[in-house]
C-alpha positions, 0 to 999 in steps of 0.5 A, spaced: 922 136 706 917 139 701 921 143 695 918 148 690 919 146 683 921 152 678 917 151 672 921 150 665 920 157 662 923 160 668 929 155 668 929 157 660 929 164 661 934 164 667 939 159 663 938 164 657 940 170 661 934 173 660 933 173 668 939 174 673 939 169 679 937 175 683 930 176 680 928 169 682 925 169 689 930 165 695 925 159 695 926 158 687 934 159 688 933 154 693 929 149 689 934 150 683 940 148 687 936 142 690 934 139 684 941 140 681 944 137 687 939 131 687 941 130 679 948 130 680 947 125 685 943 120 681 947 121 675 953 119 678 950 113 681 946 112 674 953 112 670 956 107 675 951 102 675 951 102 667 958 101 667 958 096 672 953 092 668 956 093 661 962 089 661 963 088 654 968 094 652 966 095 645 958 095 648 961 101 653 964 104 647 958 104 643 954 107 649 958 113 650 958 114 643 951 114 643 951 119 649 956 124 645 952 124 639 945 125 643 949 131 647 951 134 640 944 135 637 
């Protein structure tokens, strides 16, 4: 299955509400949905893997704090 890739500029305009979702062609709408679905699937597996690898509770707390700090930037 080949999926179209929506360029970053179009995504930024869409997220910043300068585009309405209806202004994207159906293949772009689908491409965004497929990318989001894949990301969600991988993200869940990534966090599960990280948590299984970090057995030390203090290290896990430090890792989560780093993620929080990065998300606030």
